[in-house]
N, C-alpha and C positions, 0 to 999 in steps of 0.2 A: 350564507351570511356568517355562519359559525367559522367556516374555514378562513374567511377574510379577517374576522376579528382576531383569530389566533395568529395570523400572519402579521398583523399590525402590533402585536405585543412586543415591547422593547426587550433587548437582551438583558438589561438590568432586572426587569420584572421576572424573566424566565430563570435567570441565575439565582435571584433571591428566593423564588418559589422552590427551586430545587434544593438550595441550602436548608431552607426551613423544613422541608419534608425530611431531609436526612437527619437534621437535629432532633426533630420530634420522634423519629423512629429510634434513634440512639437512646434518647431519654426514656422512651416507652420500654425499650429492651432492658435498660437498667432497672426500671421499676419492676418488671416481670421477674427478672433474675433475683432481685433482692427480696421481694415480697413473697413471690410464689414458690421459688425454688431454693430459697436460702436454707430452710430447714433440711431439705433433702441433701443439699450440697454439704452442709455442716456434718450431717450424720455419715455421709460417704467418707469425708476426710477423716472423721473421728475413727471410723471402722478401719481404715487403712493404717492410721497411726497405731491403734491397739494391736493390729496384726503384726506390724513391725516390732512393737514392744515384745510380743510373744516370741518372735524369732530371736530377739536379743536375749530374752530370758532363757531360751533353750541353750544358746551358746554359753551363757554364764553358768548355768547349772552343770552342763557337761564339763566345764572347766573347773568346777568345784569352787566357784567364786561367790561365796555367800554374801560378802560385803557388797559385791557388785549388784547382786539381786536386790539387796535392801536399798541401795542407792537408786537403782532403777525404779523401784516401787515408789520411793519418796519423790524423786524428781518428776515422774510422769503422773503422779497421783492415781496409781493403779493398785489394785489388789492382785498379788501374784501367789499362786499356790501350785506346788509340784507334788504329785502323789502317785502311788501305784495301787493296784487292786490285787490283793492276794486271795487265792482260793483256799478256804478252810472247810473243815467237816461240817461246820454250822452255817457256812455261807461265805460271802465275800467280805474281806476286811480291807478297810482303807488305810494305807500306810503313807502318811504325810511325810515327804522328804524335805519340803520347805514350805513355809507359810510366812507371808509378810506380816509385819507387826500390825498392819491395819485390820487383820482378822484375828482377834484374840479370844473371842468366845468360841469354845469347842462346838457348841450347838450350831452357831452360825457357820462355822467352817464345814461341819458335816452336812448341813443343809445346802451349802454352796456346791459341795462335791456331788451330792445326790442329784441336785438339779442339773448340774452339768452332764452327768452320765446319762440321765434320762433324756436330755435334749440331744446328745450326740448319737446315741444308738450305735450303729455300725460305722458311722462316719469317722474319718481321721482328723477332720478339721471343721469347725463351725464358727459362725459369727452371728450372734443373735441379740436382739433387743429384748429386754425383760423388764417388766414392771410389776410382776405378780408377787414375788416374795421379798422384795425390798421396797422401801418407802419411795425412793427416787427411781426414776427410769435408769436402767443400767445397760451398758453394752458389755457383753460377755464374749470372749474369744476362747475356744477350747481347741487344743491340738494334741495329737498323739505322736510320740516319737519312740524309737527303740534306742536304749542306752544300756550298755553292759548286758545285752541279751535279755533285757526286761522292757515291758511296755510301760512307758512313763506318760502320765497325763499332765498337761500344762493348762492351768486355769488362770486367765487374766481378765479382770473386770474393772470398769471405771464408770463413774456416774455421768450421765448425759445431762448437761446443763440445759435448762429450759431456754428456748430461743424467742419466746413471745416478747420479752422485754427488749431484746436486741432488735427484733423486727420493728417494734414501735419506735425505737431510737432512729433506726435507718429511715423509716417512713417520715419521721419528723424532719430529719436532715434533708431528705429528698424534696420535701415540700418547700424548704428554704432554697435549696440549690437549683431546683428546676426553673423557677421564674428568673433567677439571677442569670443562669446559663442561657436561657432563651433571650434575655435582653442583650447580653454580651454578644451572643452569636448573631442576633439580628443586626446589631450595629456593625459588627465585623463583616457580615455578609453584604450589607449595603456598600460599605467602603470598598470591599474587594470586588464586588460586581461592577462598581463604577470604574475601578482601576482597569479591570479586564475589558470593559466595553468602550472605554474612552478611545483607544486607537481605532477600534472598529467604527465608532461613530465618526471619527475624523476621516476615515476612508470613505464612508458613506457620503459625507459632505463633499469630499473631493470628486467623487464619481458623479455627483449632481452637476458639477461644472462641465464634465465631459459630455453629459447628456445635453447640456446647453450649447455644446459645440466648441467649448474651449479645450483644446488638446494640450495646451501648455501647462500641464499638471504633472507634478512629480510626487510620488508616494514615498515617504521616507520614515515611516513608522518602524521603530526597531525595539519596542518595549518587550515584545515576546517573539519567540522564534517563529511561531505559526503566522503571526501578523507580519513579521519581516519577510517570510516566504511569499505571503499574499501580496505585499507591497512590491516585491521584485517581479512577481508574475504580472501584476497590473502595469508596472512600468514597461515590461517587455511587450505586453499586449498593446499599449499605447504606441510604442516604437513601431510595432508591426503594422498597426492601423495607419500610422503616418506614412510608413514606407509603401504600403499597398495603395494609399490614396495618391501618393506621388506617382507610383507606377501607373495607376489608373488614368491619371491626367496625361501622363506621357503616352500611354497606349492609345488614348483617344486622339491625341495629336498625331501619333505615328500612323495609326490605321487610316485616319482621315487623309493624311498626306499620301500614304501608300495607295489608297483607292483613287485619290484625285489625280495622281500622276498618270496611271494608265488610261483613265477616262479622258484626260486632257489630250494625251497622245492619240487616242483613237479618234477623238473629234477633230483634232488638227489635221491628221492624215486623211481622214474621210473628206474634209473640206478641200484638201490639196487634190485628191483624186477628182472631186467634182469640178473644181475650178481650173486646174492646171494640167494634171497628168492623165486625164481621162482618155485622151487619144494617143498618149505615149505609152506603148505597151511595157517597155522596160521600167519606166518610172512608176507606172501603175502597179506592176508586180512588186517593185521594191516597197512601195508604200503599203500595199496590201500585206506583205510579209511583216512589216512593222506592226500593222493593226492586229494581225493574227498573234504575233508574239505578245503584244500588250494585253490582248484578250486572254491568252493563256495565263499570263501573269496575274491578271485580275481574277480569273477562275481559281488559280492556286490560292490567292489570298482569301477569297470567299470560302473555299472548301476548308481551309485551315480553321477559320473562325467557326464555321458550322460544325466541323468535327470536334473541335474543342468544347463547344457548347453542349453537344450531345454527350461527350464523355463525362463532363462534370455533372450533367443532369442524370446520367446513368441510363440513357435511352439508346445508346449505340449498341449494335448487335455484333457479337463475336462468333465466328464460325471456325471451331478448332478442327484441324485435320493434320495428318502427317504429310509434310511436303519437303521438297529438296531445296534447301536454302542456297546451295551452290548454284543451282539453275537461276535463282533470283539474282545472284551476284553477277552471273555471266550476262544476263540480259541488261542489268544496270550498267555494267562496264561498257558495253557497246553503246548504250544510250548516252552516257555522259561523255565518252570520248568523241562521239559524233557531234553532240550538241555544244560542248564546251571545249573546242579544239585549242583554245588559248591556255588551258590548264594542263598540267602534267599529272595524269591519273595513273596510279599503280595499284593493281588488284592482285592480291595473293590469297588463294583459297584452294583447298582440296576438292575433289569431285565427289558428288553424291553424298552430301551430309544431310541426314534427315533431322527434322525438328517438328515437335508437336506444337501447333499454334494456329493462329489465324493468318494465312498466307498474305492476305491483302494488308493487314495491319502491321505485320512484321516488315513487309516491303516498305510501308509508309515510314516506319522507324528508320530503316536504312537510308531512305531518300532524304528524310529530314536531317539525319546526321551528316550525310554527304553535302547537302545544301548548306548546312551550318559551316562545314569545313571550307566550302567555296567562298562563303560570305566573309570568313575571317582568316583566309589563308595568307593574306598580306601580299607582299611583293613576290614571294617565292612561287606562288601559284602551284604548289605541290600538294596533292591530296593522296593519301595512302589508305587503302582498305585491306585489312588483314583478317583472315579467319583461320584459327588454329586451335589445337587441343591443349588445354592447360594441364601440365603434368601433375601438379599437386592435387587438384580437385577432380580431374578427369572430365571436366566440363569443356565445352567449346566456347571460345571467346571471339566475338566479332568486334573489331575496333576500327575507328576512322580517325586518321591522324592528319593534322594540318601543321604548318610551320609558321603560323601567324604570331601575333603579339602575346598570346597566352592569356591566362586569367589570374588575377590576384588571388592569393591563398584565402583571404578573408571573404572573397566573393564566390568561391567555388561552391559553397553549400547552398547558394541561392540560384545557381545557374539553370537548374531545371524548373524554377518557378515561372509562372506565366508572366510574360512581358518583361522579364528581367534581362537587362543588357549590361555586360561588363563595362566598367567606367573607362577602360582603356581600349575599347573596341573601335575599329575602323573598318566598316564593312565595304566590300567592293561592289555588292549588289544590294538589293532591297528584299524585304520579306515581311511576314506577318508579325514576327516577334514572339510567336507562341509555338514554334516548331519543337523546341526541346520540352516544353510543357506537355505537348501531345506525346512525345517519346516517353516521358515519365508515366503518363496515364496508361499507355498501352503495355509497357513493360511491367508495371506494377500489377496490372490485371493478369498478365501471363505468369507472374511470380518469378520473373527473371531478375538476376542481379545486374545492376548497372551503375555507372559512375563516370567520373572524369579525372584524368591525371593531367595537370597543367603546370607550367612554369613560365613566368613572365619572360617575354622576348625569345622564347624557345618553341612555343606552340602548345597545342592541346591534343589529348587523346581521349575520345569518347568511346565507351565500350559497353557491351552487355554480354552476359554469359547464360548459356542454356545447356 
């Protein structure tokens, strides 16, 4: 039940829910950053700034720019002290080279120097927060540098402004901004969700017409690229459905006709034998030959339909082995020249060419291609079968050529589809209409390359390579 309820939710609801979750997460992140991490971020930025000021003070001192040091102290609101430590007989002596005007009391200056030296120890650089010897919390940066072969100490300090008041102001602003932002984003999300879902809802309504059996539907939504692609895909699907439905109706009529014709012939000639030619040996044998031919034709039609059904159902069995395809062509050459003496068959093939595959199915492919050439050979009655090695690929190609009416270029991509028949075809015999579809299934299973080369009024060449 839960799965069904979720599936019934509209796209507007899902988009709106997603937008709201994103908005809430963004606002929550802003609250956390401003309230929880604001003080730490402020101190990190302040520490980096004072460290940069210290580097500037070193450059100014080494350049003997006292005015620059004073200006730096004033503009950055920092205390700057530069001093050295001299060793004497009575101990260490602090020799102040520069002190900003912000530290005027000698006791305060000495206290700052002592504090810095105690904190630095053996380190060449420190950055510390201090609130013990000054009233306000102070950020102190100390650094040691060598100048004129002497160790010079640089002391830079600045007051850390309290952030409590700033945080309170930010929280107050967030309390105002949050509901306003939520309201604006909810309205925007609703409008945007409806805009996105509108073409999809239109497509859903149109598909209901298809479900009701109305195929006269055209999808023309072009508001978004993805919806446009979906519309084109659905239009293509409808065209394919209509084409397949047309083919299905044609094949029902064709197969019905193809099956009815031999059955009618068999019945008619059986009645002739019974009523007229039963005692006439010559007539009886002639009529029996016709019955046998029609029975063979009927068997061919039924086998084609059964094979095709098994192939599409995936139940047909393939038995792969190495066999001589030249021997198959030799046998088929004799068969077709004997059976269809009115046709001019030309077979060209080398001897003993081995191929790995199902001998029975590959033979069926060749037979179907030759039968197709016979059916569409036109008035020329020429059918050519060639087997040769392709120089570029090193593969062998077997091709069957007819000199019939050919196939229109726009129809060639459909020629291997089941029951497809070229619009300009005029067959000399009849068939099941699924011979090339069976060829496609067998060759696809074998992994062989196949295709057709055709030009209107010049004939067609069907081939496969192995």
